N, C-alpha and C positions, 0 to 999 in steps of 0.2 A: 306139029299137031297141037301142042299145048297153047301156042300163040293163037291159033284159030279158036280153041275153046275159050281162052281168056277174052278174046275179042267178042265172041258171041255172048259171053257172060256180061261183059261191060255193056253191050248193046241192049240186052234184055233188061239189065238193071236200069239203064237210062230211060228206056221206053216205059218201064213200069213206074219210075219216079215221075216222068212227064205225065203219064195218064193220071196218077194220083193227084199231082199238082193241078192239072186242068179240072179234074172232078171237084176238088176242094175249092178252087176259084169259082166255079159255077155254083157250088153250094152256097158259098158266102154271098155271091151276087144275088141269088134267088132269095136268101134270107133278108138281105138288105131291101130288095124290091117288095117283099111281103110286108116288112116293117113299114115301109113308105106307104104301102096300100092301106095298112091298118090305121096309120096316123091320119091319112086322108079321109078314110071312112069314119073315123071317130069325130071329125069335125061336123059331119052331117048326121051321124047317129051317135050322140054322146051316151055314155053309160050312166045310169043313175045309181047313186049309192043307196043301198037299202037302209031303212031305218034301223037303229040299234034295237035289239030285242030287249025284253024285260031284264032288269038287273038281277032278279032272282035266278033266272035261267042261266045267265052268265056265271053267277056264283056257283051254281050246281055243276056246270061244265068244268070250272076251274077246280072245284073240290074233287070231282071224279078223275081229272087228269093227275092231280097230286097223289091221289090214292093209288092209282095204277102205275105211277112213275116209280114208286118204291119197290115194286115187284120185280 
């Protein structure tokens, strides 16, 4: 009886590990394909870098960040 239970446990474990492995493999493949698609689309639709804002506004943002960082 215990050999049957151990055999079933091993089978369930192996099947579970195989399902997770296949899912992760598909996930990595899909991420790779999406990255390839984004790189391809970026050739045709490049992103423009926005102009830097006023230096005074940047200084205010840095001062605010430093003030709240101490809390």
